[in-house]
N, C-alpha and C positions, 0 to 999 in steps of 0.2 A: 504494500500500500504506500503510495506516495505521501510525503509529508503534508502536502496541501489537502489531502483527503482525510487526514487524521484529525480527530477531535476527542476530547476526553471529558468525562463526567465523574467528579469526585463525590461519592456518597458519604455522608457523615451521619450514621445512626446516633441519636442522642436521647438520653433519658435523665431529666433533672441535672442538666449540665450548666447551670447558671454561672458557676465559677470558672468554667473553661471555654465556653462556647465563643464568646467575643474574641478572646485571645487566639483561639484555634483558627477561626475564620480569617481574622486580620493577618495572622502570620502566614497562612496559606496563600491568601490573595497577594501579599507582598512578594512571596517567592514566585508565584506564577507570573505576575507582571514583570518581574525582573529577569526571569529565566526561561519561560515557556513561550514559544512562538505559535503553537497551534491553538485553535479555538478551545476554550475550556468552560465548564460549568461546575458549580458547586451546589449540591442538593442536601439541605439539612432535613433529615428524616426524624422528626420528633414523634417517638412512639409512646405517648401517654404521659408526658411530663406534667407535674402539678406544682412546679416552682415557677421562677421567672423565665424559664427557657423559651416559652412561646413568644413572649414580648421581645426578648433578645433576638430570636430567630427572625421574626417579622421585621425588626429594625435592621438587621443585617441584609435582608432581602431588599429593603428600600435603599440601603447605603450602597450596595454593589449590584449592578445590572446582571452580573454573572451568577448571582446567588439566588436560589429558590428555597422557600420554606414550605415543607409539606407536613401537615399534622395528621397523625393517626391516633385513634383512641386505644387501640390494642397494643400492649407492651411486648417487647422482645426484639432482639437484633434480627432474628429471622424474618419477622414481619417487615421490618424496615428495609432489609436487603432485597427481599422479593419486590416490595413496592418500588424501590429505586430502579431495579432492573426493568420492571414493567413500564415505568415512566421514561426510561432513558431513550434518547435519540442520538447520542454520540457514538462514534466508532469504537471507543474504548470506555469501559465502565468499571468502577471498582470502589471499594470502601476503605476508609481510613478511620482510625480512632481519633476523636476530637482532641485528645491530649497530645497528639503528634509525637507519640513515643518513638515511632520510626522517623528518622531524620528526613526532612523534606527534600533533600537532594535526590532521594531515590525516586521521586516523581519524575524528574528529568531522565534518570537512568532507565526507568520503566518505559517512558515514551520512546527513547532511543532504541531500546530492545525491540519494541513492536515495529518501529520504522525500518530497522535493518534486518529483521528476521520475519519475513512474511508468513512463515510456517508456524510461528509462535502464537499460541492462543490464550495462555494463562501465565501470569506472573504471581508467584506465591512468596511473599516475604518470609524470611526465616531468621529467628533469633539463635538457632542452634546449629547452623551450618558452621563448619570449621573456620570459615573466613568472617563470620559475624562478630560484631563487637557489642556486647550487652553490658550496660552499666547500671549500677544501683539496684540490681535485682535482689530482693530479699531471699534468703536461703530457702525458706519454706515454700515460697512461690516458685522458685526455680525447680525444686524437687517435684512439686505437684505438676508443673508444666511438662517437665521431662518424663514424669511418670505417665502422663496422658499420651505423649508421643510414643512411649514404649508400648503401651496397650494398643494403640492404633496400629503400630507395626506388627505386633503379635497377632492380633485378631483380624486385621484387614490387609496386612502386608503393605502398608502405606510406604511409598517411596520417598515422599517429602520429608524434610527434617523438622518441620514445624507445621502446626495446623491452626493456631490461633494467635498469630503475630499481630493481627489487626492491620494488615496491609496486603490487599489482594486486588488484582486488576485483570480484566479479560476483554477479549473482543466481543462486540455486541451480540453477534450471532451465537457465539459459544455460551455466553451468559444466558441467553434465552433458551438454548437447548438444555442446559443443566437445570435451570429453574423449572422446566417442564417435567422433568423426571424426579426431582427431589421431593421429599415429603413436605408437609406443612408445619414442620417443627418451628415454633416461634422464637426459641432462644438461640444462644451462641452455637449450639450443636448443629444448627442448620448450616453454618459456614464450614463446619468440619465435614458434614455429609456432602456438601458442594464439592469439596476437594477430593474426597474419596470416590465420588461418582465420576469426577473428571478423570481420575486415574483409571478407573474401570472402563471408561469409554475410549481410552486411548488419546485423550486430549494432550496436545503438546504443551508441557508445563516447564517453566523455568523456576527452579527453587533458588530464590535470590538472597544471598547474604546481605544483612542490613546492619546499620548502627542503630541500636535501640536503647532508650533510656526509660527506666522504671518511673512511673508516676505514682507517688505515694498517696495521692488523693483519689485513687481509683474507687469507683462505686461497685466494682465486682466483689461479690461475696464468695470467697475462695472455697470454703468447705461445702456450701450449698451448691456451687457450680460443679464441684467434683462429683458429688452424689448424682446430680442431674446428668452429667456426662456418662457415668457408669450405666445408668438406666437406659439412656439413649443409645449407647453403644450396643447393649444387649438387643434392643429392639431393631437397630439397623442391621446387625449381624444376622438376626433371624429373617429380616426382610430380604437380605441379599441371598440367603440360602433358598428362600421360596422362589425368588426370581430365577436362580440357577435351575431349580427343579422345573419351573415353567419352560425355560429354554430347552432343556433336555427332552421334555415331553413333545414340544413342537418339532424338534429335530427327528 
């Protein structure tokens, strides 16, 4: 794809992010204006905030013509990601955490990868690649994250080195194909299923090492999230087995 045909839509799922929303969007816009030459959009996907996030989101949409604010009443990153893909009109689409834990320079690197590698369909940011540089990670969060990756490799033979870095970008058609076959899980596990199904479908994925900084003000509840992941992994593993049985019967 020629550069003049490329465009990108950055999706920001947010829930009660009054402390980080303004800074995250301002910093991203400053980087884009300074470094990116292709058309870009930013979509704030507010999935059920009950703090000042809606007012801030609407204000940012008024401040920047490139920014859109979308309100959903149902909570969950999966809800927001699906909605963003459904609304997307750009050639590239992906999501970032509003805390910008992944260094913004990787946006430029991602666009360059898609521009120079027409076969590439999916860029998956990784904190655990050998070339990655992760700073400030609390020991217990590192253990739980690496434990999740271990289980995904054990039960799903995942090839990627990370599944929840918070930095994922795809070509529009690929994102649509994956959204069509994924479950309707509303939480963070939806993004994991997205990656696992991409691998199963033979999507061309680049596992990209990144510089990543821990945000100590994260709203993620670690132990509740882990419990949820274990339950979802069991369900997805069962679903994959059923799908394989169905394929063998048809064959």
